C-alpha positions in Angstrom: 221.3 53.5 218.6 218.5 55.9 217.9 216.3 57.2 215.2 214.7 60.6 215.2 211.0 61.0 214.3 209.3 64.4 213.7 205.5 65.0 213.3 205.0 66.7 210.0 203.2 65.0 207.1 204.6 61.5 206.6 207.3 61.7 209.2 206.6 61.1 212.9 208.4 64.4 213.6 208.4 66.1 217.0 209.3 69.7 216.1 206.5 71.1 218.2 207.1 74.6 216.9 210.4 74.8 218.7 213.3 76.3 216.7 215.8 73.5 216.2 213.9 70.9 218.3 214.7 67.3 217.7 213.4 64.1 219.1 215.2 60.8 219.5 213.8 57.3 219.8 215.4 53.9 219.6 216.7 52.4 216.4 214.8 49.5 215.0 216.5 46.1 214.2 214.7 45.8 210.8 215.7 42.1 210.6 213.8 41.1 213.8 211.2 43.8 214.4 208.4 45.2 212.2 209.1 48.7 210.9 207.4 51.7 212.3 206.1 53.5 209.2 203.5 56.2 209.3 203.3 57.7 205.9 200.9 60.6 205.3 197.3 59.3 205.4 198.3 55.7 206.4 198.0 54.0 209.8 201.3 53.2 211.5 202.4 49.5 211.4 202.5 47.5 214.6 205.8 47.4 216.5 207.0 44.7 218.9 206.4 45.1 222.6 210.2 45.2 223.2 210.6 48.1 220.7 207.7 49.9 222.3 209.1 49.5 225.8 212.5 50.8 224.6 210.7 53.8 223.0 209.1 54.5 226.4 212.4 54.3 228.2 214.1 56.6 225.7 211.2 59.1 225.8 211.4 59.1 229.6 215.1 59.7 229.4 214.5 62.6 227.0 211.8 64.1 229.2 214.2 64.1 232.1 216.8 65.8 230.0 214.5 68.8 229.1 212.1 68.7 232.0 214.1 71.1 234.2 213.3 73.8 231.6 209.7 73.8 232.7 209.3 75.4 236.1 206.5 73.3 237.6 205.6 69.6 237.6 202.3 70.4 235.8 204.1 72.0 232.9 206.5 69.0 232.7 203.6 66.6 232.5 201.9 68.7 229.9 205.0 68.8 227.8 205.3 65.0 228.1 201.6 64.6 227.1 202.0 67.0 224.2 205.1 65.3 222.7 203.5 61.8 223.2 200.4 63.1 221.5 202.4 64.4 218.5 204.0 60.9 218.2 200.6 59.1 218.6 198.5 58.0 215.6 196.1 60.9 216.1 194.4 62.0 212.9 194.6 65.8 213.5 197.3 67.2 215.7 195.3 70.1 217.3 194.9 70.8 221.0 191.6 69.1 221.3 192.7 65.8 219.8 196.1 65.8 221.7 194.3 66.5 225.0 191.9 63.7 224.3 194.8 61.4 223.5 196.4 62.3 226.8 193.2 61.8 228.8 192.6 65.5 229.5 189.0 66.7 229.7 189.8 70.0 227.9 192.7 71.3 225.9 193.2 74.2 228.3 196.4 72.8 229.9 198.1 72.1 226.5 197.1 75.5 225.2 198.5 77.1 228.3 201.8 75.2 227.8 202.1 76.5 224.2 200.7 80.1 224.6 201.0 81.2 228.2 203.6 79.2 230.1 207.2 80.5 230.6 209.8 78.4 228.9 212.5 79.1 226.4 212.5 77.0 223.2 216.1 77.9 222.5 217.2 76.3 225.8 215.3 73.2 225.0 216.8 73.1 221.5 220.3 73.4 223.0 219.5 70.5 225.5 218.2 68.4 222.6 221.2 69.1 220.4 223.5 68.0 223.2 221.3 64.9 223.8 221.6 64.0 220.1 225.3 64.6 220.0 225.8 62.3 223.0 223.6 59.5 221.6 224.5 59.8 217.9 227.7 61.8 217.5 230.4 60.2 215.4 233.2 61.6 213.2 231.6 60.1 210.0 228.2 61.7 210.6 226.6 63.3 207.6 224.0 66.0 207.0 221.1 65.0 204.7 218.8 67.7 203.3 215.5 66.7 201.6 212.2 68.3 200.7 208.7 66.9 200.9 205.3 68.2 199.9 202.3 68.4 202.2 199.0 68.3 200.2 196.6 70.9 201.4 192.9 71.4 200.7 192.7 75.0 201.7 194.8 78.1 201.0 195.1 79.6 204.6 198.3 77.7 205.7 201.6 79.5 205.2 203.2 78.8 201.9 200.3 77.0 200.3 200.0 77.3 196.6 199.8 75.2 193.4 203.3 73.9 192.9 205.0 70.6 192.0 205.0 68.1 194.8 207.4 65.1 194.5 205.2 63.4 197.2 202.2 63.6 194.9 204.2 63.3 191.7 202.3 66.2 190.1 201.3 69.9 190.6 199.0 70.2 193.6 197.8 72.7 196.2 200.5 72.1 198.8 203.2 73.3 201.1 206.9 72.3 200.6 209.0 71.5 203.7 212.7 71.1 203.6 214.2 68.9 206.3 217.8 68.4 207.5 218.8 65.2 209.2 222.1 64.2 211.0 222.9 60.5 210.3 225.5 58.1 211.6 225.7 54.3 211.9 224.1 54.8 215.3 220.9 56.4 214.0 219.6 59.6 212.7 218.0 62.8 214.0 216.1 65.6 212.3 217.4 69.1 213.0 216.5 72.6 212.1 219.4 74.5 210.7 219.8 77.9 212.3 218.1 79.5 215.3 215.4 82.0 215.6 214.6 83.4 219.0 211.3 84.5 217.5 209.5 81.7 219.4 210.9 82.9 222.8 208.5 82.9 225.7 209.5 85.1 228.6 
């Protein structure tokens, strides 16, 4: 029924810095609809209107699922705008570009959501894990673990060094990310194994 997309490198991943966060969208009938592929440095391909409408419905359903974790309606709207921005074909995923994508005049609201608002990422993780289990849970589900390299120009990001990147096929200045995905015949979802509590906002 659903595919999970996260916003790191070539994936459309919605981790958003939440420990264990996942994001679910509709599966794609690859025989009748164009694929949604946004590899690193490439523009996403066009999807059909029907698939786009289903994504919007599923996103709204997901926002309702976690929305109660944000005390005020303004925070719920910012959370929605933030996640939609992460999934959008925005070149750089920083507060300015995400705010612009959402139609905000400044990034102040999104920055407040991430740095000053009171919400608990562990509670959201738990809601999302339950959501994924309800949508995708099957007895024959499997855990898939894979790594990917993120080519970097600078050296200031955590874990950046010259190392072999399978993505590039050579030794490059890069970060290596390891991802876990839960997959069934109904779809797949990226997950973060383990919890942290280090991102807790109180």
